[in-house]
N, CA, C and O atoms as a Tinker XYZ file with bonds, in Angstrom:
   464  protein
     1  N     41.226000   18.101000   67.786000    73     2
     2  CA    41.074000   19.199000   68.272000    64     1     3
     3  C     39.819000   19.898000   68.199000    63     2     4     5
     4  O     39.633000   20.304000   67.051000    81     3
     5  N     38.836000   20.207000   69.037000    73     3     6
     6  CA    37.577000   20.740000   68.825000    64     5     7
     7  C     37.622000   22.041000   68.281000    63     6     8     9
     8  O     38.564000   22.809000   68.472000    81     7
     9  N     36.576000   22.319000   67.574000    73     7    10
    10  CA    36.393000   23.738000   67.052000    64     9    11
    11  C     36.299000   25.110000   68.023000    63    10    12    13
    12  O     35.847000   24.846000   69.137000    81    11
    13  N     36.586000   26.301000   67.845000    73    11    14
    14  CA    36.336000   27.163000   68.892000    64    13    15
    15  C     34.692000   27.359000   68.721000    63    14    16    17
    16  O     33.945000   26.913000   67.850000    81    15
    17  N     34.408000   28.201000   69.891000    73    15    18
    18  CA    32.963000   28.229000   70.056000    64    17    19
    19  C     32.454000   29.248000   69.315000    63    18    20    21
    20  O     33.035000   30.323000   69.160000    81    19
    21  N     31.343000   28.951000   68.824000    73    19    22
    22  CA    30.756000   30.437000   67.769000    64    21    23
    23  C     30.275000   31.518000   68.982000    63    22    24    25
    24  O     29.561000   31.233000   69.944000    81    23
    25  N     30.840000   32.780000   68.681000    73    23    26
    26  CA    30.258000   33.813000   69.831000    64    25    27
    27  C     29.014000   34.466000   69.078000    63    26    28    29
    28  O     29.084000   35.126000   68.041000    81    27
    29  N     27.912000   34.170000   69.764000    73    27    30
    30  CA    26.517000   34.408000   69.326000    64    29    31
    31  C     25.749000   35.418000   70.322000    63    30    32    33
    32  O     25.600000   35.348000   71.542000    81    31
    33  N     25.284000   36.438000   69.331000    73    31    34
    34  CA    24.386000   37.323000   69.960000    64    33    35
    35  C     22.855000   37.049000   69.924000    63    34    36    37
    36  O     22.080000   37.169000   68.975000    81    35
    37  N     22.586000   36.592000   71.388000    73    35    38
    38  CA    20.764000   36.513000   71.227000    64    37    39
    39  C     20.001000   37.445000   71.469000    63    38    40    41
    40  O     19.957000   37.936000   72.597000    81    39
    41  N     19.235000   37.885000   70.452000    73    39    42
    42  CA    18.523000   39.340000   70.625000    64    41    43
    43  C     16.957000   38.565000   70.942000    63    42    44    45
    44  O     16.500000   37.611000   70.312000    81    43
    45  N     16.367000   39.219000   71.997000    73    43    46
    46  CA    15.112000   38.734000   72.363000    64    45    47
    47  C     14.433000   39.848000   73.216000    63    46    48    49
    48  O     14.418000   39.616000   74.424000    81    47
    49  N     13.913000   40.924000   72.836000    73    47    50
    50  CA    13.204000   41.871000   73.543000    64    49    51
    51  C     11.924000   41.420000   74.224000    63    50    52    53
    52  O     11.355000   42.335000   74.820000    81    51
    53  N     11.268000   40.107000   74.287000    73    51    54
    54  CA    10.324000   39.843000   74.463000    64    53    55
    55  C     10.264000   39.815000   76.380000    63    54    56    57
    56  O     11.239000   40.108000   77.072000    81    55
    57  N      9.187000   39.484000   76.820000    73    55    58
    58  CA     8.899000   39.379000   78.239000    64    57    59
    59  C      8.992000   38.102000   78.574000    63    58    60    61
    60  O      8.897000   37.142000   77.808000    81    59
    61  N      9.221000   38.083000   79.971000    73    59    62
    62  CA     9.472000   36.657000   80.603000    64    61    63
    63  C      8.810000   35.251000   79.807000    63    62    64    65
    64  O      9.422000   34.387000   79.179000    81    63
    65  N      7.651000   35.341000   80.023000    73    63    66
    66  CA     7.052000   33.930000   79.165000    64    65    67
    67  C      7.512000   33.874000   77.762000    63    66    68    69
    68  O      7.578000   32.774000   77.214000    81    67
    69  N      7.852000   35.004000   77.095000    73    67    70
    70  CA     8.276000   34.611000   75.753000    64    69    71
    71  C      9.744000   34.351000   75.745000    63    70    72    73
    72  O     10.157000   33.850000   74.699000    81    71
    73  N     10.705000   34.603000   76.765000    73    71    74
    74  CA    12.068000   34.234000   76.603000    64    73    75
    75  C     11.876000   32.741000   77.408000    63    74    76    77
    76  O     12.511000   31.847000   76.850000    81    75
    77  N     11.314000   32.420000   78.304000    73    75    78
    78  CA    11.333000   31.153000   78.743000    64    77    79
    79  C     11.201000   29.933000   77.931000    63    78    80    81
    80  O     11.628000   28.789000   78.090000    81    79
    81  N      9.994000   30.886000   76.378000    73    79    82
    82  CA     9.988000   29.674000   75.518000    64    81    83
    83  C     11.333000   29.391000   74.621000    63    82    84    85
    84  O     11.466000   28.310000   74.048000    81    83
    85  N     11.985000   30.073000   74.564000    73    83    86
    86  CA    13.212000   30.259000   74.226000    64    85    87
    87  C     14.258000   29.262000   74.988000    63    86    88    89
    88  O     15.069000   28.686000   74.262000    81    87
    89  N     14.294000   29.080000   76.004000    73    87    90
    90  CA    15.178000   28.521000   76.542000    64    89    91
    91  C     15.353000   27.186000   76.274000    63    90    92    93
    92  O     16.526000   26.877000   76.486000    81    91
    93  N     14.610000   26.164000   75.855000    73    91    94
    94  CA    15.358000   25.003000   75.053000    64    93    95
    95  C     15.968000   25.360000   73.844000    63    94    96    97
    96  O     17.021000   24.761000   73.628000    81    95
    97  N     15.593000   26.200000   72.956000    73    95    98
    98  CA    16.606000   26.654000   72.213000    64    97    99
    99  C     18.069000   27.157000   72.388000    63    98   100   101
   100  O     19.021000   26.909000   71.647000    81    99
   101  N     18.057000   27.922000   73.530000    73    99   102
   102  CA    19.470000   28.369000   73.881000    64   101   103
   103  C     20.039000   27.497000   74.297000    63   102   104   105
   104  O     21.162000   27.340000   73.817000    81   103
   105  N     19.601000   26.549000   75.325000    73   103   106
   106  CA    20.227000   25.387000   75.529000    64   105   107
   107  C     21.061000   24.371000   74.601000    63   106   108   109
   108  O     22.129000   23.824000   74.879000    81   107
   109  N     20.241000   24.253000   73.340000    73   107   110
   110  CA    20.698000   23.457000   72.048000    64   109   111
   111  C     21.607000   24.448000   71.495000    63   110   112   113
   112  O     22.358000   24.047000   70.606000    81   111
   113  N     21.664000   25.367000   71.764000    73   111   114
   114  CA    22.922000   26.362000   71.143000    64   113   115
   115  C     24.125000   26.260000   71.771000    63   114   116   117
   116  O     25.196000   26.244000   71.164000    81   115
   117  N     24.014000   26.193000   72.915000    73   115   118
   118  CA    24.817000   26.220000   74.113000    64   117   119
   119  C     25.982000   24.882000   73.667000    63   118   120   121
   120  O     27.209000   24.923000   73.572000    81   119
   121  N     24.910000   23.618000   73.434000    73   119   122
   122  CA    25.570000   22.468000   73.702000    64   121   123
   123  C     26.169000   22.169000   71.800000    63   122   124   125
   124  O     27.039000   21.372000   71.449000    81   123
   125  N     25.435000   23.010000   70.991000    73   123   126
   126  CA    26.359000   22.977000   69.741000    64   125   127
   127  C     27.519000   23.933000   69.625000    63   126   128   129
   128  O     27.997000   24.202000   68.523000    81   127
   129  N     28.024000   24.500000   70.858000    73   127   130
   130  CA    29.287000   25.097000   70.702000    64   129   131
   131  C     29.379000   26.757000   70.883000    63   130   132   133
   132  O     30.389000   27.460000   70.925000    81   131
   133  N     28.105000   27.100000   70.968000    73   131   134
   134  CA    27.783000   28.623000   70.408000    64   133   135
   135  C     27.932000   29.077000   72.264000    63   134   136   137
   136  O     27.469000   28.382000   73.168000    81   135
   137  N     28.699000   30.407000   72.459000    73   135   138
   138  CA    28.999000   31.284000   73.598000    64   137   139
   139  C     28.195000   32.254000   73.565000    63   138   140   141
   140  O     28.437000   33.220000   72.841000    81   139
   141  N     26.921000   32.187000   74.450000    73   139   142
   142  CA    25.838000   32.866000   74.149000    64   141   143
   143  C     25.772000   34.440000   74.946000    63   142   144   145
   144  O     25.965000   34.377000   76.160000    81   143
   145  N     25.566000   35.572000   74.478000    73   143   146
   146  CA    25.480000   36.550000   75.004000    64   145   147
   147  C     23.861000   37.004000   74.654000    63   146   148   149
   148  O     23.365000   36.866000   73.536000    81   147
   149  N     23.234000   37.500000   75.687000    73   147   150
   150  CA    21.732000   37.858000   75.458000    64   149   151
   151  C     21.709000   39.246000   75.660000    63   150   152   153
   152  O     22.426000   39.834000   76.469000    81   151
   153  N     20.720000   39.866000   74.776000    73   151   154
   154  CA    20.241000   40.979000   74.473000    64   153   155
   155  C     18.936000   41.511000   74.838000    63   154   156   157
   156  O     18.359000   42.071000   73.905000    81   155
   157  N     18.360000   41.485000   75.878000    73   155   158
   158  CA    16.973000   41.751000   76.031000    64   157   159
   159  C     16.969000   42.467000   77.317000    63   158   160   161
   160  O     17.973000   43.056000   77.718000    81   159
   161  N     15.772000   42.428000   78.027000    73   159   162
   162  CA    15.625000   42.960000   79.354000    64   161   163
   163  C     16.649000   42.506000   80.392000    63   162   164   165
   164  O     16.877000   41.348000   80.740000    81   163
   165  N     17.309000   43.793000   80.884000    73   163   166
   166  CA    18.098000   43.303000   82.203000    64   165   167
   167  C     17.918000   42.563000   83.225000    63   166   168   169
   168  O     18.898000   42.182000   83.865000    81   167
   169  N     16.531000   42.179000   83.621000    73   167   170
   170  CA    16.232000   41.163000   84.525000    64   169   171
   171  C     16.171000   39.757000   83.841000    63   170   172   173
   172  O     16.486000   38.782000   84.523000    81   171
   173  N     15.864000   39.620000   82.800000    73   171   174
   174  CA    16.061000   38.599000   82.089000    64   173   175
   175  C     17.516000   37.854000   81.761000    63   174   176   177
   176  O     17.840000   36.666000   81.761000    81   175
   177  N     18.179000   38.968000   81.509000    73   175   178
   178  CA    19.670000   38.605000   81.191000    64   177   179
   179  C     20.212000   38.067000   82.483000    63   178   180   181
   180  O     20.812000   36.998000   82.600000    81   179
   181  N     19.961000   38.841000   83.350000    73   179   182
   182  CA    20.493000   38.388000   84.734000    64   181   183
   183  C     20.089000   36.905000   85.148000    63   182   184   185
   184  O     20.978000   36.190000   85.610000    81   183
   185  N     18.841000   36.416000   85.013000    73   183   186
   186  CA    18.266000   35.245000   85.122000    64   185   187
   187  C     18.689000   34.013000   84.094000    63   186   188   189
   188  O     18.558000   32.799000   84.248000    81   187
   189  N     19.150000   34.645000   83.173000    73   187   190
   190  CA    19.336000   33.435000   82.128000    64   189   191
   191  C     21.007000   33.206000   82.280000    63   190   192   193
   192  O     21.567000   32.126000   82.090000    81   191
   193  N     21.597000   34.321000   82.622000    73   191   194
   194  CA    23.086000   34.351000   83.177000    64   193   195
   195  C     23.461000   33.457000   84.463000    63   194   196   197
   196  O     24.371000   32.635000   84.574000    81   195
   197  N     22.850000   33.710000   85.055000    73   195   198
   198  CA    22.821000   33.057000   86.530000    64   197   199
   199  C     22.461000   31.721000   86.313000    63   198   200   201
   200  O     23.270000   30.923000   86.787000    81   199
   201  N     21.386000   31.178000   85.680000    73   199   202
   202  CA    21.040000   29.809000   85.222000    64   201   203
   203  C     22.241000   29.225000   84.262000    63   202   204   205
   204  O     22.031000   28.030000   84.050000    81   203
   205  N     23.145000   29.584000   83.772000    73   203   206
   206  CA    24.293000   29.320000   83.035000    64   205   207
   207  C     24.036000   29.200000   81.940000    63   206   208   209
   208  O     24.919000   28.619000   81.309000    81   207
   209  N     22.856000   29.610000   81.159000    73   207   210
   210  CA    22.388000   29.246000   79.754000    64   209   211
   211  C     23.053000   30.566000   78.856000    63   210   212   213
   212  O     23.176000   30.555000   77.631000    81   211
   213  N     23.367000   31.461000   79.571000    73   211   214
   214  CA    24.372000   32.661000   78.556000    64   213   215
   215  C     25.175000   33.038000   79.521000    63   214   216   217
   216  O     24.877000   33.137000   80.711000    81   215
   217  N     26.470000   33.310000   78.892000    73   215   218
   218  CA    27.786000   33.379000   79.700000    64   217   219
   219  C     27.579000   35.207000   79.733000    63   218   220   221
   220  O     28.084000   35.832000   80.665000    81   219
   221  N     26.928000   35.816000   78.812000    73   219   222
   222  CA    26.814000   37.553000   79.331000    64   221   223
   223  C     25.531000   38.157000   79.023000    63   222   224   225
   224  O     24.746000   37.420000   78.428000    81   223
   225  N     25.197000   39.171000   79.258000    73   223   226
   226  CA    23.886000   39.694000   78.794000    64   225   227
   227  C     24.155000   41.395000   78.728000    63   226   228   229
   228  O     25.115000   41.930000   79.283000    81   227
   229  N     23.264000   42.026000   78.051000    73   227   230
   230  CA    23.626000   43.183000   78.086000    64   229   231
   231  C     21.885000   43.855000   77.483000    63   230   232   233
   232  O     21.017000   43.202000   76.904000    81   231
   233  N     21.852000   44.981000   77.786000    73   231   234
   234  CA    20.270000   45.728000   77.595000    64   233   235
   235  C     19.965000   45.754000   76.100000    63   234   236   237
   236  O     20.802000   46.037000   75.242000    81   235
   237  N     18.824000   45.466000   75.890000    73   235   238
   238  CA    18.102000   45.457000   74.549000    64   237   239
   239  C     18.188000   46.618000   74.142000    63   238   240   241
   240  O     18.599000   46.892000   73.014000    81   239
   241  N     17.696000   47.739000   75.265000    73   239   242
   242  CA    17.428000   49.233000   74.889000    64   241   243
   243  C     18.428000   49.996000   74.655000    63   242   244   245
   244  O     18.370000   50.966000   73.900000    81   243
   245  N     19.601000   49.574000   75.378000    73   243   246
   246  CA    21.141000   50.691000   74.939000    64   245   247
   247  C     21.865000   49.880000   74.212000    63   246   248   249
   248  O     23.044000   50.165000   74.422000    81   247
   249  N     21.772000   49.007000   73.458000    73   247   250
   250  CA    22.554000   48.145000   72.561000    64   249   251
   251  C     22.983000   48.896000   71.186000    63   250   252   253
   252  O     24.101000   48.907000   70.671000    81   251
   253  N     21.729000   49.553000   70.707000    73   251   254
   254  CA    21.932000   50.656000   69.771000    64   253   255
   255  C     21.469000   49.917000   68.377000    63   254   256   257
   256  O     21.945000   50.435000   67.367000    81   255
   257  N     20.643000   48.826000   68.180000    73   255   258
   258  CA    20.070000   48.251000   67.244000    64   257   259
   259  C     18.842000   49.251000   66.458000    63   258   260   261
   260  O     18.311000   48.880000   65.411000    81   259
   261  N     18.521000   50.448000   67.078000    73   259   262
   262  CA    17.756000   51.343000   66.355000    64   261   263
   263  C     18.183000   52.054000   65.283000    63   262   264   265
   264  O     17.436000   52.760000   64.606000    81   263
   265  N     19.684000   51.862000   65.033000    73   263   266
   266  CA    20.215000   52.282000   64.311000    64   265   267
   267  C     20.234000   51.640000   62.739000    63   266   268   269
   268  O     20.699000   52.085000   61.689000    81   267
   269  N     19.634000   50.598000   63.011000    73   267   270
   270  CA    19.481000   49.501000   62.185000    64   269   271
   271  C     18.275000   49.700000   61.404000    63   270   272   273
   272  O     18.051000   49.040000   60.390000    81   271
   273  N     17.644000   50.422000   61.764000    73   271   274
   274  CA    16.123000   50.736000   61.032000    64   273   275
   275  C     15.896000   52.284000   60.480000    63   274   276   277
   276  O     14.790000   52.824000   60.442000    81   275
   277  N     17.009000   52.837000   60.102000    73   275   278
   278  CA    17.281000   54.319000   59.597000    64   277   279
   279  C     18.453000   54.055000   58.405000    63   278   280   281
   280  O     19.356000   53.228000   58.274000    81   279
   281  N     17.976000   55.153000   57.638000    73   279   282
   282  CA    18.518000   55.032000   56.337000    64   281   283
   283  C     20.288000   55.642000   56.556000    63   282   284   285
   284  O     21.104000   55.289000   55.704000    81   283
   285  N     20.642000   56.330000   57.450000    73   283   286
   286  CA    22.006000   56.325000   57.660000    64   285   287
   287  C     22.810000   55.383000   58.092000    63   286   288   289
   288  O     22.159000   54.618000   58.804000    81   287
   289  N     23.821000   55.091000   58.014000    73   287   290
   290  CA    24.696000   54.228000   58.607000    64   289   291
   291  C     24.863000   54.016000   59.998000    63   290   292   293
   292  O     25.176000   54.947000   60.739000    81   291
   293  N     24.666000   52.779000   60.439000    73   291   294
   294  CA    25.109000   52.620000   61.787000    64   293   295
   295  C     26.290000   52.980000   62.100000    63   294   296   297
   296  O     27.254000   53.016000   61.335000    81   295
   297  N     26.264000   53.361000   63.634000    73   295   298
   298  CA    27.678000   54.110000   64.054000    64   297   299
   299  C     28.526000   52.963000   64.389000    63   298   300   301
   300  O     28.181000   51.786000   64.498000    81   299
   301  N     29.771000   53.519000   64.545000    73   299   302
   302  CA    30.884000   52.576000   64.491000    64   301   303
   303  C     30.738000   51.558000   65.823000    63   302   304   305
   304  O     31.054000   50.376000   65.954000    81   303
   305  N     30.142000   52.488000   66.729000    73   303   306
   306  CA    29.823000   51.637000   68.095000    64   305   307
   307  C     29.158000   50.385000   67.867000    63   306   308   309
   308  O     29.585000   49.322000   68.317000    81   307
   309  N     28.220000   50.488000   67.242000    73   307   310
   310  CA    27.337000   49.585000   67.066000    64   309   311
   311  C     27.718000   48.637000   65.850000    63   310   312   313
   312  O     27.232000   47.515000   65.995000    81   311
   313  N     28.380000   48.779000   64.816000    73   311   314
   314  CA    29.168000   48.261000   64.067000    64   313   315
   315  C     29.928000   47.214000   65.047000    63   314   316   317
   316  O     29.489000   46.074000   65.196000    81   315
   317  N     31.215000   47.725000   65.771000    73   315   318
   318  CA    32.010000   47.189000   66.466000    64   317   319
   319  C     31.366000   46.191000   67.673000    63   318   320   321
   320  O     32.025000   45.217000   68.036000    81   319
   321  N     30.478000   46.386000   68.080000    73   319   322
   322  CA    29.770000   45.897000   69.065000    64   321   323
   323  C     29.211000   44.477000   68.443000    63   322   324   325
   324  O     29.270000   43.432000   69.090000    81   323
   325  N     28.531000   44.575000   66.795000    73   323   326
   326  CA    28.150000   43.358000   66.381000    64   325   327
   327  C     29.252000   42.401000   65.573000    63   326   328   329
   328  O     29.100000   41.219000   65.264000    81   327
   329  N     30.246000   43.135000   65.355000    73   327   330
   330  CA    31.171000   42.510000   64.729000    64   329   331
   331  C     32.188000   41.593000   65.692000    63   330   332   333
   332  O     33.232000   41.108000   65.257000    81   331
   333  N     31.725000   41.435000   67.050000    73   331   334
   334  CA    32.240000   40.665000   67.854000    64   333   335
   335  C     31.660000   39.400000   67.787000    63   334   336   337
   336  O     32.321000   38.431000   68.160000    81   335
   337  N     30.481000   39.255000   67.352000    73   335   338
   338  CA    29.689000   38.019000   67.099000    64   337   339
   339  C     30.077000   37.446000   65.453000    63   338   340   341
   340  O     30.301000   38.076000   64.419000    81   339
   341  N     30.038000   35.972000   65.747000    73   339   342
   342  CA    30.115000   35.474000   64.347000    64   341   343
   343  C     28.532000   35.118000   64.021000    63   342   344   345
   344  O     28.182000   35.121000   62.841000    81   343
   345  N     27.529000   34.797000   65.110000    73   343   346
   346  CA    26.335000   34.733000   64.676000    64   345   347
   347  C     25.164000   35.702000   65.980000    63   346   348   349
   348  O     25.330000   35.946000   67.175000    81   347
   349  N     23.935000   36.053000   64.938000    73   347   350
   350  CA    22.868000   36.458000   65.950000    64   349   351
   351  C     21.524000   35.816000   65.804000    63   350   352   353
   352  O     21.030000   35.532000   64.713000    81   351
   353  N     21.068000   35.645000   66.745000    73   351   354
   354  CA    20.045000   34.808000   66.641000    64   353   355
   355  C     18.891000   35.948000   67.195000    63   354   356   357
   356  O     19.098000   36.599000   68.218000    81   355
   357  N     17.723000   36.087000   66.426000    73   355   358
   358  CA    17.180000   36.927000   66.796000    64   357   359
   359  C     15.560000   36.510000   66.844000    63   358   360   361
   360  O     15.108000   35.832000   65.921000    81   359
   361  N     14.640000   36.965000   68.027000    73   359   362
   362  CA    13.307000   36.218000   68.115000    64   361   363
   363  C     12.804000   37.893000   68.343000    63   362   364   365
   364  O     13.437000   38.712000   69.009000    81   363
   365  N     11.378000   38.187000   67.541000    73   363   366
   366  CA    11.003000   36.929000   66.585000    64   365   367
   367  C     11.377000   37.640000   65.550000    63   366   368   369
   368  O     11.486000   38.845000   65.323000    81   367
   369  N     11.688000   35.921000   64.513000    73   367   370
   370  CA    11.552000   36.546000   62.969000    64   369   371
   371  C     12.909000   37.342000   62.541000    63   370   372   373
   372  O     13.739000   37.562000   63.423000    81   371
   373  N     13.159000   37.790000   61.174000    73   371   374
   374  CA    14.164000   38.683000   60.692000    64   373   375
   375  C     14.324000   40.001000   61.643000    63   374   376   377
   376  O     13.331000   40.622000   62.023000    81   375
   377  N     15.640000   40.373000   61.994000    73   375   378
   378  CA    15.775000   41.495000   62.429000    64   377   379
   379  C     16.819000   42.182000   62.225000    63   378   380   381
   380  O     17.898000   41.797000   62.676000    81   379
   381  N     16.711000   43.281000   61.541000    73   379   382
   382  CA    16.121000   43.615000   60.874000    64   381   383
   383  C     16.152000   43.403000   59.345000    63   382   384   385
   384  O     16.490000   42.286000   58.954000    81   383
   385  N     15.811000   44.433000   58.361000    73   383   386
   386  CA    16.128000   43.857000   56.976000    64   385   387
   387  C     17.744000   43.175000   56.599000    63   386   388   389
   388  O     18.687000   43.321000   57.377000    81   387
   389  N     17.833000   42.605000   55.601000    73   387   390
   390  CA    19.143000   42.090000   55.242000    64   389   391
   391  C     19.947000   43.026000   54.913000    63   390   392   393
   392  O     21.117000   43.122000   55.283000    81   391
   393  N     19.176000   43.991000   53.979000    73   391   394
   394  CA    20.371000   45.198000   53.659000    64   393   395
   395  C     21.237000   46.107000   54.661000    63   394   396   397
   396  O     22.410000   46.447000   54.507000    81   395
   397  N     20.361000   46.423000   55.742000    73   395   398
   398  CA    20.966000   46.930000   56.889000    64   397   399
   399  C     21.429000   46.037000   57.865000    63   398   400   401
   400  O     22.189000   46.514000   58.708000    81   399
   401  N     21.134000   44.822000   57.942000    73   399   402
   402  CA    22.311000   43.878000   58.656000    64   401   403
   403  C     23.477000   43.916000   57.740000    63   402   404   405
   404  O     24.596000   43.930000   58.251000    81   403
   405  N     23.364000   43.932000   56.556000    73   403   406
   406  CA    24.880000   43.845000   55.758000    64   405   407
   407  C     25.784000   44.682000   56.155000    63   406   408   409
   408  O     26.972000   44.371000   56.062000    81   407
   409  N     25.364000   46.001000   56.714000    73   407   410
   410  CA    26.076000   46.871000   56.774000    64   409   411
   411  C     26.897000   47.002000   58.148000    63   410   412   413
   412  O     27.625000   47.959000   58.410000    81   411
   413  N     26.647000   45.777000   59.078000    73   411   414
   414  CA    27.295000   45.592000   60.252000    64   413   415
   415  C     28.321000   44.454000   60.109000    63   414   416   417
   416  O     28.571000   43.678000   61.032000    81   415
   417  N     28.968000   44.395000   58.752000    73   415   418
   418  CA    29.903000   43.109000   58.924000    64   417   419
   419  C     29.395000   41.902000   58.292000    63   418   420   421
   420  O     28.373000   41.755000   57.622000    81   419
   421  N     30.483000   40.883000   58.696000    73   419   422
   422  CA    30.050000   39.645000   58.460000    64   421   423
   423  C     29.026000   38.662000   59.132000    63   422   424   425
   424  O     28.648000   37.593000   58.654000    81   423
   425  N     28.635000   39.234000   60.366000    73   423   426
   426  CA    27.762000   38.617000   61.315000    64   425   427
   427  C     26.730000   37.716000   60.632000    63   426   428   429
   428  O     26.362000   38.026000   59.499000    81   427
   429  N     26.320000   36.812000   61.124000    73   427   430
   430  CA    25.493000   35.891000   60.240000    64   429   431
   431  C     23.827000   36.128000   61.105000    63   430   432   433
   432  O     23.876000   35.967000   62.325000    81   431
   433  N     22.998000   36.344000   60.744000    73   431   434
   434  CA    21.563000   36.433000   61.325000    64   433   435
   435  C     20.619000   35.507000   61.292000    63   434   436   437
   436  O     19.980000   35.427000   60.242000    81   435
   437  N     20.327000   34.697000   62.262000    73   435   438
   438  CA    19.251000   33.611000   61.953000    64   437   439
   439  C     17.933000   33.936000   62.795000    63   438   440   441
   440  O     18.029000   33.960000   64.023000    81   439
   441  N     16.851000   34.158000   62.251000    73   439   442
   442  CA    15.726000   34.207000   62.554000    64   441   443
   443  C     15.035000   33.154000   63.469000    63   442   444   445
   444  O     15.174000   32.017000   63.019000    81   443
   445  N     14.304000   33.220000   64.671000    73   443   446
   446  CA    13.642000   32.293000   65.422000    64   445   447
   447  C     12.456000   32.880000   65.589000    63   446   448   449
   448  O     12.349000   34.026000   66.025000    81   447
   449  N     11.443000   32.123000   65.247000    73   447   450
   450  CA    11.493000   30.591000   64.465000    64   449   451
   451  C     12.016000   30.734000   63.076000    63   450   452   453
   452  O     11.954000   31.763000   62.403000    81   451
   453  N     12.616000   29.421000   62.662000    73   451   454
   454  CA    13.358000   29.851000   61.376000    64   453   455
   455  C     12.399000   29.968000   60.500000    63   454   456   457
   456  O     11.240000   29.558000   60.571000    81   455
   457  N     12.917000   30.531000   59.688000    73   455   458
   458  CA    11.974000   30.882000   58.311000    64   457   459
   459  C     11.079000   32.175000   58.769000    63   458   460   461
   460  O     10.577000   32.783000   57.824000    81   459
   461  N     10.774000   32.741000   60.222000    73   459   462
   462  CA     9.840000   33.751000   60.657000    64   461   463
   463  C     10.363000   34.583000   60.368000    63   462   464
   464  O      9.898000   35.705000   60.565000    81   463
């Protein structure tokens, strides 16, 4: 019996060229069994969703990530949204600090490029 897919949030607030450079990595994640949701520019989310690379898309600007960059605990809405995902893949690099990410549950965060 195959393993269930990993629900993965892809955070990429970049412009078209930056996101297009991530397409090979998105394809590889999909082939590895990740079910991808894209958080970025809405028009780019539509493009990736239409191409079949991601199953869903949401706006980076309205997701609520800004709560991870302040001292206050993140909102229950953000925590709930993030806890739907087992993994977060973020471009570019670490997003945000590990201490603030830890306040959002057991979601695993992977920076791209790795080590970045």
